[in-house]
N, C-alpha and C positions, 0 to 999 in steps of 0.2 A: 857202379850203378848198386842205390842201395837196395833192396828188396823189403818189406815188413810185414811180419804175418801178420795178422787182425786175428783181435781174441772174436769170438762168437760173437758176444752181445752188444759190441762196441760199433760208438755211433756209426764208424770206418766201416763195420761189415754191413750195416744195414743199411749203410748207402749202396753199397753194391749189390747186395739182393734188389734193392728200388731197381736199381739201374739195369739188372738182367732182368725185373719185370717189366719194366717201359720197353727195354729192347725188345722183348715177346712181342708185348703187346702190338707196334710196330712195325715186326717182322708181319701180324696178323693182318694188319689193316694196309700192309704193302701187298698182300698178298690176293685181298677181297678186291683193291681198287683195279689189281689188274685183270680177276673174276669180269669186275663190271664190265672195263675197258673190252673184255672178250665178249660178255654178252652184248650190249651196246654195239658193237660192231655187226654182230649176226642181222639188226634191222637196218634197213635202207627205209633213202626219201623221207617224209616226216616222221617217221617213227623214231630213226636214228637222230636225225636233229632233236624233238622234244629229248630223249633219254640222256642224249648228251652234253645238251644243254642243263638239262635239269640234274644232272647225276652226277659226270663229271666236271663242268665246268662252273655245278650248283647254285645258277638260276633260279628262283624265282619260276615259280608259274605263270606270273603275271609278264615278268620280263623276256621270258621265254615267247610267248603270245607278241611280246611286241618287237621283238628281235625280228620272229617268224613274219612279221606282219600279218597273223591273222586274230580274232578274237579270240579275247582271254576265254569264255567257255567254250568255245572250238577245240584250246590246247589244253582245257581245261576234262574234258571230253577223251580224245583221244589219249593222254596221259592216264584216266582210268581206264581204259581200253587196255592199251601196255598192258598196266600191271594185275588187268587179269589173264590178258595171255602169260604173262610168265610167270605167273602164281597157277595159271594153268598147266603149262610145262614143269615146271618144278613136281607139281604132283607129279605126274604122269610119269616123271621120272623114277622119282621113292615107287610108283606101283612097279614101273616097269622091273626093278630093281628086288624086290619079292619074289618077282615071278621065276 
């Protein structure tokens, strides 16, 4: 096997650096996905279904409503309510950590 040492400014070295940045970004996104799945799993019933279809399966709110046989306006209101709930929980966690 032949090993080559890349020069600091070579195209190969730049490619390796870029590859490392991409790997780090991929790891970060994978961790975020795991956190998202955990968060969604804490909700039950319709709340769980809306969050899963929207954020894990990637459906629009309109497609989510269609799939769940609800009106689009109902699902949009439900989603807005869920987002407010999640933001409240996140803010509460920050306050709790400060105390």
